[in-house]
N, C-alpha and C positions, 0 to 999 in steps of 0.2 A: 032826451038824455041830458044830464045835468052839465049846465054850462063851462062849469070849470074842466069837466071830463073832456067834452069838447076841444077847449082850448089847449089842453095838456095834450092831447091826442094830435091836433094840431101842428103844437111844435116839435111835439116827438116825430111826426111824421118826415117835418121840414129836415131834422137834424139827422136822422136813417138815412133820408136821400141823399145828404152830403157824406155819408159813411161817417160822421161825428161820433165822439165816444161820452157818453151823457148819462145821469140818471134823476129820475124825479126824487127830491128831498121834502122837507118840510110837512106842513100839514096833511098834505096829500099822502105822503110816505106813513104820517101817524095813522092816517084810515086804514091801511094795508096791517099796521103792525099792533095799535094800542087802541085805544076807545075813540070810535068815530067822534068827529067835532067837527065844526065849521071851520073853514078857512077861505080868505078872501082872494087867494092867488095862488099860483103854479109857481112852485121853487125847483129850480134845475142847477145841476152842477155840470158845465160842459167843460170837458178837457182841453183847453187850450196849451198848454205849457207856458213858459215865458221866453217873450218876444215875438210871439207870432199871434197873440190877441187881436190885433186887428185883421185878420184873415179870416175869423170868425165872426167877428163883431159887425164887419162891414155887409155882409151878406145877409145876416139877421134883420139889420137897419135896412137894407134895402127890399126885404120882404114883410117886415112886421114894422108896424107906427111903435114909434119911441114915448114913452111919458115922460119925458123930461127935455129941454133945451141942451144943445150941445152934447146930445146922448154918445157921441163917440168918444169926446174928451172924458166925460162921467164915467162910460165903461172902464177906458183905459187907465184912470186914476184909481177909480174904486172897487174896480174887479167884478164889476156887475152892470149887465145891460138889464134896464128897466123897459120891458116893452109890453104892448098888449095885442092879443091875438084878435083874429077877424071879428069875435063876436064881443070885443070889448071888455073881456077879463083881463087884468093885470098878470103878468110872466116876470118874475125876477130870473135872470139866469147868470149865477155866477161862473166866475172863468176861472176854472181850476186849473193848479198846474204842480201841488206839492204829493210828494209819494202818498200820503194817506188819501188824497182825493183820486188819484188814480187807481188805487187799489179797492177803495169804495165803488168807483163805476167797474171794475172789475168783476168784483162780488155781486154788482145788482143784477137781480133777476126780474121777469115779467111776472104782472099779477093780473086777473080780470076784475076791473072794478064793476065791470057789466057786461051782461051777454053780449061778448065779440070785440069788448073795450079790453085790450091787455096794453098797460103801461109800464115802463120799464123804471121800479123804484131798488132805493139803496136797502140793504138789508137792516135787520132790527137794531142789529149790532153796531153797524155805522150811524144810526141815524141817533142812538143813543150815543155815541162818541161827538155827534154835531150838537145836539141838543145840550150835553154837559158842557162843551165848551161854550156855547152862548150863555149859557147860565142864567139865562132870565125866568121869572117866575113861572110863564106859562110852559118854558122848556123844562122844568122841573116837574110840573105836572104831567107833561107828556111822557118823561122817562118813567115815571110812576106806573102810567097807563100800559106803556108797553112791558117795562119789567112782570107788570100783574100778569097779563096775556101771555108774554113769551117766556115765563119764569123758566120752565123746563126745558126748552131748548136753546134757552141763551146761552153763548159762548163767554162767560164774564172774564174769563182770564184775556180773551181778545180784546174785549171792551178795554179793561184796566190798564194793558200792556200797551194797546194803541194811545190811551187818552194820556197817559203820563208826559211823553216829550210834548205834546200839546199843551198842556197846562205847565210846563216847565218855560216853555216858549212866550206863554201867557203871565207868567209869573202869577199862577193862581192853583196852588197845590191842594187849597180847600176844595175844589172841584174834584178832585180823585175821591177823598173822603165821604163827600156828598153821593158821588156816583156810586161808591161801592156800597154806602148805607143804605140807598134806594136800590140795589140788585138784591140785600140783603133780606128786604120787603120791611126795612125799617122806616121811620118816618125820619126826615132831614131837618133837624133843627141848626141854626147857625149859632 
C-alpha cells in the first residue's frame, strides 16, 4: 500500500480512537476531488477549540515522533503539530477552532482511496475555500483541477459565501474574484 495512505490511516485510527473530530485536507483531499498529484505529507485539521490545544497535542506527541524541537511550544504558538507516522511519513496537524473549520469537519465524509482504505476528507467546496485562502500558485492549480472535475456538483454559492469573511479578515478581496473566475471556468489573471 502507498506509504502516505498508511500514514493517514495510522493517524486517523489514533484520532478516531480518541473520539476527536478531524478531517484530511491538502494534497490527499485533492487526490479525491481534483486531478491526482503527488504530495509529500498528510495534512489534517483537528478540532481543538481555543484553550484546550494542549489536551490534544500532548497525546499526539506521546504517540508520534515530532519533526521539530520544542514541538509542544511550536504547536501551541503556530497552531500546527509537525509529526511523523511510524513509517516516517510527515504529518501536519492544524489545530482548528474557527467556525469554518468546525463546519468543514462536520461536512467531511469518508472516501475509499484503496480497497478497504477509507479516509475522511473535507468536501470539495471546503477544499476550494482552504486553497483560495492560502492563495499560493499550487493552490490555484488545485482549485482549477477541482473545479474542472466537480463543476456539475459544486455549490459555488457556499464557496463564495464562506470565503468572503475569511478574505475580509485577511484583507485580500482579490481572492474572491480569483475564485469566482476559476469557478466560472475562466483563467485567472492578476
